[in-house]
C-alpha positions in Angstrom: -0.2 97.6 103.0 0.5 94.8 100.8 -1.7 95.8 97.7 0.1 99.3 97.8 3.5 97.7 97.7 2.5 95.6 94.5 1.4 98.7 92.8 4.5 100.4 93.6 6.7 97.6 92.8 4.7 97.5 89.2 5.3 101.4 88.8 8.9 101.2 89.6 9.6 98.5 87.2 7.5 100.2 84.5 9.4 103.8 85.3 12.6 101.6 84.9 12.0 100.4 81.5 11.7 104.3 80.9 14.9 104.9 82.5 16.8 101.7 80.9 15.9 102.9 77.3 17.6 106.4 77.9 14.0 108.0 78.3 14.4 109.2 82.0 17.8 111.2 81.5 16.4 114.6 81.2 16.7 117.2 84.1 13.4 118.1 85.9 13.3 120.8 88.8 10.4 118.9 90.5 11.0 115.4 92.3 7.2 115.3 93.3 4.9 115.8 90.2 1.4 116.6 89.9 0.3 113.6 88.1 -3.5 113.9 87.5 -6.3 115.9 88.2 -10.2 115.8 88.4 -11.8 119.2 87.9 -15.0 118.1 86.3 -16.2 116.1 89.2 -19.1 113.6 88.6 -22.3 114.8 88.5 -21.3 118.3 89.4 -20.7 117.5 92.9 -17.7 119.9 93.5 -16.4 118.0 96.8 -15.3 115.1 94.5 -12.3 117.3 93.1 -8.7 115.9 93.6 -5.4 116.0 92.5 -2.8 113.2 92.5 0.7 113.5 93.2 3.3 110.9 91.9 7.0 110.3 93.4 8.8 109.9 90.2 11.2 107.3 91.1 14.1 108.3 88.3 15.2 111.2 90.6 16.7 108.8 92.9 15.6 111.0 96.1 13.9 107.8 97.6 11.0 108.9 100.0 9.9 112.5 99.6 8.2 114.0 102.7 5.3 116.4 101.9 6.2 118.8 104.7 6.7 122.4 103.5 5.1 121.8 99.9 2.7 124.2 98.8 -0.2 123.7 96.3 -1.5 126.9 94.5 -4.9 127.0 92.8 -5.8 130.4 92.0 -6.2 132.4 95.0 -6.3 129.1 97.1 -3.0 127.7 98.6 -2.6 124.9 101.0 0.4 124.4 103.1 1.2 120.9 104.1 2.8 120.6 107.6 2.4 116.8 107.7 5.4 114.5 107.7 3.8 112.2 105.6 6.3 110.6 103.1 5.5 109.2 99.4 7.9 106.2 98.3 9.6 106.0 95.1 6.6 105.3 92.3 4.0 105.9 95.2 0.6 108.2 94.7 -0.8 110.6 97.1 -4.3 112.2 96.6 -5.3 115.8 97.7 -8.9 115.6 98.2 -11.6 118.5 98.3 -13.0 116.0 100.8 -11.9 112.8 101.9 -14.8 111.1 103.8 -18.8 110.9 103.8 -21.2 111.9 101.4 -19.7 113.4 98.3 -15.9 112.6 99.3 -13.4 110.7 97.6 -14.0 107.8 99.7 -18.0 107.5 98.7 -16.9 107.1 95.0 -13.3 105.8 94.7 -13.4 104.0 98.3 -15.7 101.3 100.1 -17.7 104.2 102.0 -17.1 102.7 105.1 -16.2 106.2 106.7 -12.6 105.2 107.3 -9.8 105.4 104.6 -7.2 102.7 104.3 -9.2 99.9 105.5 -9.7 98.0 101.9 -7.6 97.0 99.1 -9.0 100.0 97.0 -8.0 102.5 99.2 -4.0 101.6 99.1 -2.9 104.8 98.5 -2.9 107.9 101.1 -5.1 110.8 101.0 -5.5 114.0 102.6 -7.5 117.3 102.3 -6.5 120.3 100.3 -8.0 123.8 99.6 -8.6 123.4 95.9 -11.7 124.7 93.8 -10.8 123.6 90.2 -12.4 125.0 87.1 -13.5 122.5 84.4 -11.7 124.6 81.8 -9.0 127.2 81.8 -7.3 126.3 85.0 -3.6 125.8 86.5 -2.5 124.3 89.7 1.2 124.7 90.6 3.0 122.1 93.4 5.9 124.1 94.9 8.6 122.6 97.1 10.5 123.8 100.1 13.1 124.7 97.7 11.1 126.5 95.1 11.1 123.6 92.6 7.6 123.6 90.9 5.4 121.2 89.1 2.7 122.4 87.0 -0.7 121.5 85.3 -2.7 123.5 83.1 -5.7 122.7 80.9 -7.7 125.3 78.6 -10.6 122.6 77.7 -13.0 120.5 79.7 -12.3 117.0 79.7 -16.0 116.0 80.4 -18.0 115.1 83.5 -16.0 112.7 85.6 -13.0 112.7 83.1 -9.8 113.3 84.7 -6.7 115.1 83.1 -3.5 112.6 83.2 0.2 113.2 82.7 1.3 111.4 79.8 4.9 111.0 80.5 6.6 111.4 83.8 10.1 112.0 82.3 8.9 115.0 80.5 8.0 118.4 81.4 4.9 120.3 82.3 3.7 121.6 78.7 0.1 121.1 77.7 1.1 118.5 75.3 2.2 116.2 77.9 -1.1 115.7 79.3 -4.2 114.0 78.0 -7.9 113.2 78.8 -8.1 109.9 80.8 -9.2 106.9 78.4 -10.1 104.5 81.4 -13.4 103.4 81.3 -14.2 104.7 84.9 -13.2 108.1 83.7 -10.1 108.6 86.0 -7.3 106.5 87.9 -6.8 107.7 91.2 -3.9 105.6 92.9 -3.0 103.8 89.6 -0.9 104.2 86.5 -2.5 106.5 84.2 -4.6 105.4 81.3 -2.6 107.7 79.1 0.8 106.3 80.2 2.8 105.2 77.1 3.2 101.5 76.3 6.6 99.5 74.9 4.9 99.4 71.3 2.3 102.3 70.4 1.7 103.8 66.9 -1.0 106.2 66.9 -3.2 106.9 63.8 -3.4 110.8 64.2 -5.1 112.0 60.8 -6.6 110.9 57.4 -6.6 112.9 54.3 -8.1 111.6 50.7 -7.4 113.0 47.3 -9.0 113.7 45.1 -11.3 115.2 47.5 -14.0 114.6 44.9 -13.2 111.3 43.3 -15.1 110.1 40.2 -15.3 106.6 39.2 -12.2 105.6 37.5 -10.0 107.7 39.6 -7.3 106.3 42.3 -8.1 107.5 45.7 -5.0 108.0 47.5 -5.0 107.9 51.7 -2.7 110.1 53.1 -2.1 108.8 57.1 -0.3 110.9 59.5 1.3 108.3 62.1 2.8 109.0 65.5 5.1 106.9 67.6 3.9 107.3 71.2 5.6 104.3 72.4 8.7 103.8 74.6 10.9 103.3 71.7 11.5 103.2 68.1 9.0 100.9 66.2 9.5 99.2 63.0 7.6 96.4 60.4 4.1 97.8 61.3 1.6 98.2 58.4 -1.4 100.2 57.9 -4.7 98.3 56.7 -7.5 100.2 54.7 -10.8 98.8 54.6 -14.4 99.6 52.9 -17.4 99.4 55.2 -20.0 100.2 52.3 -19.9 97.4 50.0 -22.9 94.8 49.9 -21.1 92.2 52.4 -20.9 94.8 54.8 -24.6 93.6 55.6 -23.1 90.9 57.5 -21.1 93.3 59.7 -17.6 92.7 57.9 -15.3 95.3 56.4 -14.1 94.5 53.0 -10.1 94.8 52.7 -9.0 97.5 50.2 -5.2 98.1 50.5 -2.5 98.0 52.7 1.0 99.4 53.1 4.1 98.9 55.1 5.3 101.4 57.8 9.0 101.9 57.9 10.9 102.6 61.5 9.7 105.1 63.5 11.7 106.7 66.4 9.9 107.5 69.5 8.0 110.6 69.4 8.6 110.7 65.7 6.1 111.1 63.2 5.7 109.7 59.1 3.3 109.6 56.6 2.2 106.4 54.8 0.1 106.6 51.7 -2.4 104.0 50.7 -3.9 103.9 47.0 -7.3 102.3 46.0 -7.7 102.1 42.2 -11.2 102.4 40.7 -13.3 102.3 43.6 -17.3 101.9 42.8 -19.2 104.9 42.7 -21.5 105.6 45.7 -20.8 106.5 49.1 -18.3 104.8 51.0 -17.1 105.0 54.8 -12.9 104.1 54.8 -11.7 102.7 57.9 -7.8 102.7 58.5 -6.2 100.5 61.0 -3.0 100.0 62.3 -1.6 96.4 63.0 -2.0 95.1 66.6 0.1 96.9 69.0 0.2 97.6 72.8 -2.6 100.3 72.7 -5.6 99.6 70.3 -7.4 102.7 71.3 -5.3 105.1 68.8 -5.1 102.7 65.8 -8.2 103.2 64.0 -9.8 106.3 62.5 -12.5 106.6 59.7 -13.5 109.0 57.0 -16.4 109.2 54.3 -16.1 110.1 50.9 -18.5 109.9 47.8 -17.2 108.5 44.4 -19.3 110.1 41.8 -20.5 108.6 38.6 -18.1 109.9 35.7 -20.6 107.8 33.3 -23.9 106.3 33.7 -23.4 102.7 35.2 -26.7 102.7 36.6 -29.4 103.6 34.0 -33.0 104.3 33.4 -34.3 101.3 31.3 -37.9 101.7 31.3 -40.6 103.8 32.8 -44.3 104.0 33.3 -45.5 107.8 33.4 -49.2 107.8 32.5 -51.0 104.7 34.0 -54.8 104.2 33.9 -57.0 104.8 36.9 -56.8 101.5 38.7 -53.6 100.5 36.9 -50.0 99.8 38.5 -49.4 103.7 39.1 -46.0 105.3 37.9 -42.9 103.3 38.2 -39.2 103.3 36.9 -36.8 100.8 36.1 -33.1 101.2 36.7 -30.3 98.5 35.4 -26.9 98.1 36.5 -24.4 98.1 33.4 -21.1 97.5 35.4 -19.5 94.3 35.9 -19.4 95.0 39.6 -22.1 95.7 42.4 -23.1 99.6 43.2 -24.3 100.6 46.3 -27.3 102.9 45.8 -27.3 104.5 49.2 -27.8 108.5 48.7 -29.0 108.2 45.2 -32.1 110.2 44.4 -35.1 110.1 41.8 -37.4 112.4 40.7 -38.5 114.7 37.7 -37.8 118.2 36.5 -39.4 119.9 39.7 -37.7 117.8 42.2 -36.0 114.5 43.5 -36.9 111.8 46.5 -34.2 109.8 48.1 -34.0 106.0 48.0 -34.2 104.4 51.3 -31.0 104.3 53.2 -31.0 100.6 53.8 -31.5 100.2 49.8 -28.1 98.0 49.5 -26.5 97.4 46.3 -27.6 96.4 42.9 -25.7 93.4 41.1 -24.4 93.5 37.6 -26.9 93.2 35.1 -30.1 93.4 37.5 -32.9 95.4 37.0 -34.6 97.0 40.0 -38.0 98.8 40.1 -38.4 102.2 41.8 -42.3 102.5 42.5 -45.1 105.2 43.4 -47.3 102.2 44.9 -46.1 98.8 45.7 -49.9 97.4 46.2 -50.9 98.7 42.8 -47.8 97.7 40.8 -47.9 93.8 42.1 -51.7 93.9 41.3 -50.9 94.8 37.6 -47.8 92.5 37.7 -48.6 89.3 39.6 -45.7 87.5 38.2 -43.2 89.9 39.2 -40.4 88.6 41.7 -37.6 91.1 41.5 -36.6 94.0 43.6 -39.2 96.5 44.3 -38.3 99.6 45.9 -41.4 102.0 47.3 -40.6 105.6 47.3 -42.8 107.2 49.8 -42.3 111.0 48.6 -42.5 109.9 44.7 -42.6 113.0 42.6 -45.6 112.6 39.9 -44.5 112.5 36.3 -46.4 114.7 33.8 -48.2 113.0 31.2 -47.6 115.2 28.3 -43.8 115.6 29.0 -41.4 115.8 31.8 -37.7 115.0 32.7 -36.8 111.9 34.9 -33.6 112.1 36.5 -31.6 109.5 38.9 -29.1 111.7 40.7 -25.9 110.3 42.6 -24.8 110.9 46.3 -22.7 113.3 45.2 -25.5 115.4 43.3 -24.3 114.4 39.9 -26.8 113.5 37.1 -26.3 109.7 36.8 -29.0 109.3 33.8 -31.9 111.3 32.6 -34.6 111.1 29.9 -36.9 113.6 28.5 -40.1 112.7 26.9 -43.0 114.7 25.2 -45.9 112.3 25.6 -46.8 108.7 26.6 -48.5 105.8 25.0 -51.6 105.5 27.3 -53.4 102.2 28.0 -50.5 101.4 30.7 -47.9 100.8 28.2 -44.6 101.7 29.3 -41.5 103.2 27.4 -38.4 101.0 27.0 -34.8 101.9 26.4 -33.8 100.4 22.9 -29.9 100.5 23.3 -28.7 99.4 27.2 -25.0 100.1 26.2 -25.6 103.5 24.6 -23.8 106.3 27.2 -26.9 108.5 26.9 -30.5 107.8 25.6 -31.7 110.5 23.5 -35.6 110.9 22.5 -35.2 108.5 19.3 -33.6 105.7 21.6 -37.1 104.8 23.3 -40.0 102.8 22.1 -43.6 101.7 23.4 -43.5 98.5 25.2 -45.0 95.5 23.2 -45.4 93.2 26.1 -48.8 91.8 26.4 -48.9 93.2 30.0 -47.9 96.8 28.6 -44.3 96.5 30.1 -41.4 94.2 31.3 -40.5 95.7 34.6 -37.6 93.5 36.1 -37.4 91.6 32.6 -35.5 92.5 29.3 -37.1 95.0 27.4 -39.3 93.8 24.3 -37.9 96.6 22.3 -34.1 96.6 21.5 -32.4 98.0 18.9 -30.3 94.8 18.1 -33.5 92.8 17.6 -35.1 95.4 15.0 -35.1 95.3 11.2 -36.9 95.2 8.1 -40.4 93.9 7.9 -40.2 90.2 7.7 -42.8 87.2 8.2 -42.3 83.5 8.0 -44.8 80.4 8.6 -43.9 76.9 9.7 -45.1 74.4 9.3 -47.0 74.6 5.9 -49.2 73.0 5.3 -50.7 72.6 8.6 -52.8 69.5 9.7 -55.7 70.7 11.7 -56.5 67.0 13.2 -52.6 66.6 14.3 -53.4 69.7 16.6 -50.1 71.2 15.1 -50.8 75.1 14.8 -49.1 77.4 12.2 -46.1 79.4 13.9 -46.2 82.8 12.0 -42.6 84.4 12.9 -42.3 88.2 12.5 -40.0 91.1 12.8 -40.9 94.9 12.6 -38.8 98.0 12.8 -38.9 99.8 16.3 -42.2 101.7 16.8 -44.3 100.0 14.3 -47.8 98.4 14.8 -48.5 94.6 13.3 -51.7 93.6 11.5 -52.0 89.8 11.0 -55.2 88.7 9.2 -56.4 85.6 7.6 -58.6 85.2 4.2 -60.1 83.0 2.1 -59.4 82.8 -1.7 -62.5 84.9 -2.2 -61.2 87.8 0.1 -63.2 86.8 3.0 -61.8 87.7 6.4 -61.7 84.3 8.3 -59.4 85.2 11.4 -57.8 88.2 12.9 -54.8 87.4 14.7 -53.6 91.1 15.1 -54.9 94.5 14.4 -52.6 97.3 14.7 -51.1 95.7 17.8 -48.0 97.4 18.8 -45.2 94.6 18.2 -41.6 94.0 17.8 -40.0 90.7 16.9 -42.2 87.9 18.1 -44.7 85.1 16.7 -48.5 84.4 16.6 -50.0 81.2 16.1 -53.0 80.3 13.8 -54.8 76.7 14.8 -56.9 76.8 11.5 -59.9 78.2 13.3 -62.0 81.5 12.5 -63.0 84.3 14.4 -65.9 82.3 16.0 -63.7 79.3 16.9 -65.2 77.0 14.2 -62.8 74.5 12.4 -62.6 75.8 8.5 -62.3 73.5 5.7 -59.0 72.3 4.3 -57.7 74.1 1.5 -55.5 77.1 0.6 -55.9 80.6 2.6 -53.9 83.9 2.3 -52.1 85.4 5.4 -52.0 89.3 4.9 -49.3 90.8 7.1 -49.0 94.6 7.5 -46.6 96.9 9.4 -48.1 100.5 10.1 -47.2 103.2 9.6 -44.3 102.2 7.5 -47.2 100.4 5.2 -45.1 97.3 4.3 -47.0 94.3 3.4 -46.6 90.9 2.8 -48.9 88.1 1.4 -48.4 84.4 2.4 -50.4 81.4 1.3 -50.9 79.0 4.2 -52.3 75.2 3.2 -54.7 73.7 5.5 -54.7 69.7 5.3 -57.6 67.5 6.8 
């Protein structure tokens, strides 16, 4: 049939390439080869088992008659007395059942009940006595002169997947057979899916050092590569990608590095090393890919690693451990001090009793960003209605103790990224703020009560910062003030960290006129006085005394403010 002639011609040409390259010069005992076998039949229908024979054209024997050949499968032996001949490069299928339900034709033919009446039935099929085991079996084909071709396997290829010969010009060792890669699971009457192509580098394995990298390390990726093609290959390259950086959300891989591949001879191996300096902390899935060749199925491998934090790049910058009833509930602010984005996947947050994971889809926190981890999103947004940053609810939040606890931020590699221990809280929904953002670790003296009017600064810079603190200082501008002009007095102040501010206005007889602040937690800031008393009434023009006090330090300053007409 014409389809069969075309197929045999294509196969003969392919095998001719092998011969021309010097790959067909080995001496083999068998002219007729067991080329493929389906032992684990589709859907456990045992009658669908079959074995494919191939007349390897490099022997130069031309047509081979099947008469006198024997197929041995365990205790079963089939002696072929047919004069059917197989042309060079031709296939023959030995089937457990050829026609009818559960037959070779019902799956790989047109189910007409007649073999050979369709282009898909372009190769001969005959019955054979076979009963193949899915694993640990051997079949042998013996010629009348005693030459043998053998196929043996120890592993189950899987339901409907055949075992194929890789190189017809090589021997019968198990390494010369592989599981079918075709999407249909088998290739009866066709060139095997594992048949080598001209250019085919295979990525066999990946190994990373160090095995537990930390931020600042250089990851070295050792790739083992084989040339499974039909001749030497040169000028290839290996590329490395990271699939866990922020832009991975768009479905792209981030190029990391690449390395050239020197010439590799046929069936030879080589190792290539790719270096990735300073990978960002967090989990990573590294994807290695060989440059395009004739077989993309063996060009890629992936491996996972976790780069541990060697110092706290992600820090705890603020927390509220003792909210009031009906308040915002507990929350924690984290900040990225690095100059690059950091993937937060795999991180956990908790206290001394345990920790809960952050959501898998949390993504990456950008440089300088503040993110909030909260016990209750609804309560948080109700208390801080203007908040517009990243808010991450933690369903299994570990309750923080009011009288003291240890808050922990734990990395994907179980390392402590940052922690803070406290012995008490401030109450009234006032958070605790970190004073020094650049410090490697913040001790008990590096935290202070937030002096923000809302009691905290989630998603914003802290009100209490060591670079803004200093000795007690108060200044007033303008002075004098003119009430009719509507320009109030601006009272600028600076306090030491943890101090409380009192600002009161008295007349020259010592009577209290206005209280602007009374033991109010404060830091650097300002207050305004518009020339009115505590009832809101406008006062008479003249001199008045501003009493400013910082407690518990006890520092006091008195300034005269003149109120004009």
